[in-house]
SEBADO-604959 format. One record per residue (C-alpha): residue number from 1; chain; x negated, y, z. Coordinates in steps of 0.05 Angstrom, whole numbers. Example, Ala and Ser with C-alpha at 12.3 -4.5 7.8 and 13.67 -1.06 7.14 Angstrom:
<sites>
{site 1 A {-246 -90 156}}
{site 2 A {-273 -21 143}}
</sites>
This chain:
<sites>
{site 1 A {-1884 2858 2451}}
{site 2 A {-1874 2937 2454}}
{site 3 A {-1938 2941 2490}}
{site 4 A {-1981 2904 2434}}
{site 5 A {-1956 2952 2380}}
{site 6 A {-2014 2998 2393}}
{site 7 A {-2063 2939 2380}}
{site 8 A {-2037 2921 2307}}
{site 9 A {-2093 2940 2252}}
{site 10 A {-2062 2927 2186}}
{site 11 A {-2016 2970 2156}}
{site 12 A {-1943 2958 2176}}
{site 13 A {-1873 2979 2145}}
{site 14 A {-1817 2988 2187}}
{site 15 A {-1748 2988 2149}}
{site 16 A {-1694 3014 2201}}
{site 17 A {-1621 3026 2191}}
{site 18 A {-1607 3082 2238}}
{site 19 A {-1536 3056 2255}}
{site 20 A {-1570 2992 2276}}
{site 21 A {-1544 2983 2346}}
{site 22 A {-1568 2907 2351}}
{site 23 A {-1591 2885 2416}}
{site 24 A {-1601 2810 2445}}
{site 25 A {-1556 2804 2511}}
{site 26 A {-1525 2868 2501}}
{site 27 A {-1455 2837 2510}}
{site 28 A {-1477 2808 2581}}
{site 29 A {-1520 2876 2599}}
{site 30 A {-1501 2915 2657}}
{site 31 A {-1471 2984 2636}}
{site 32 A {-1535 3021 2654}}
{site 33 A {-1579 2976 2610}}
{site 34 A {-1531 2976 2557}}
{site 35 A {-1532 3045 2552}}
{site 36 A {-1606 3042 2536}}
{site 37 A {-1614 2988 2484}}
{site 38 A {-1603 2984 2411}}
{site 39 A {-1613 3056 2387}}
{site 40 A {-1653 3048 2329}}
{site 41 A {-1655 3116 2305}}
{site 42 A {-1695 3129 2369}}
{site 43 A {-1730 3072 2374}}
{site 44 A {-1756 3064 2302}}
{site 45 A {-1788 3133 2318}}
{site 46 A {-1822 3116 2373}}
{site 47 A {-1849 3053 2349}}
{site 48 A {-1876 3085 2288}}
{site 49 A {-1915 3133 2330}}
{site 50 A {-1946 3069 2368}}
{site 51 A {-1976 3032 2307}}
{site 52 A {-2023 3062 2280}}
{site 53 A {-2024 3045 2211}}
{site 54 A {-1944 3049 2209}}
{site 55 A {-1899 3074 2158}}
{site 56 A {-1820 3082 2175}}
{site 57 A {-1769 3079 2123}}
{site 58 A {-1698 3101 2152}}
{site 59 A {-1636 3081 2118}}
{site 60 A {-1587 3136 2148}}
{site 61 A {-1513 3105 2160}}
{site 62 A {-1537 3035 2151}}
{site 63 A {-1538 2981 2205}}
{site 64 A {-1579 2916 2219}}
{site 65 A {-1579 2891 2152}}
{site 66 A {-1596 2952 2097}}
{site 67 A {-1624 2895 2054}}
{site 68 A {-1555 2876 2044}}
{site 69 A {-1523 2936 2053}}
{site 70 A {-1564 2976 1998}}
{site 71 A {-1606 2924 1966}}
{site 72 A {-1632 2969 1906}}
{site 73 A {-1653 3023 1956}}
{site 74 A {-1686 2973 2004}}
{site 75 A {-1723 2938 1953}}
{site 76 A {-1751 3005 1923}}
{site 77 A {-1771 3022 1988}}
{site 78 A {-1812 2957 1999}}
{site 79 A {-1841 2959 1929}}
{site 80 A {-1865 3025 1937}}
{site 81 A {-1896 3017 1996}}
{site 82 A {-1931 2947 1975}}
{site 83 A {-1957 2985 1914}}
{site 84 A {-1984 3038 1960}}
{site 85 A {-2017 3000 2011}}
{site 86 A {-2044 2949 1956}}
{site 87 A {-2045 2970 1889}}
{site 88 A {-2057 2918 1833}}
{site 89 A {-2115 2938 1801}}
</sites>
């Protein structure tokens, strides 16, 4: 789906834990592939550049589930973005 990110037309929020290293199949991947996957501190920025109306919110030092690690910070970021992109009038 990576190649389709540029086609997204709607506002998109990316909530990324910078210490996330999740990658499906990483445990069975060859070393040269394993070295290239699951680097979300880099991938988040790359994807944000590809999606025209994206907003990237990074959670330094957090992993795959910032919504569980720091729920208050996560919800604050989410609700602020929702208010900014679709304010209730």
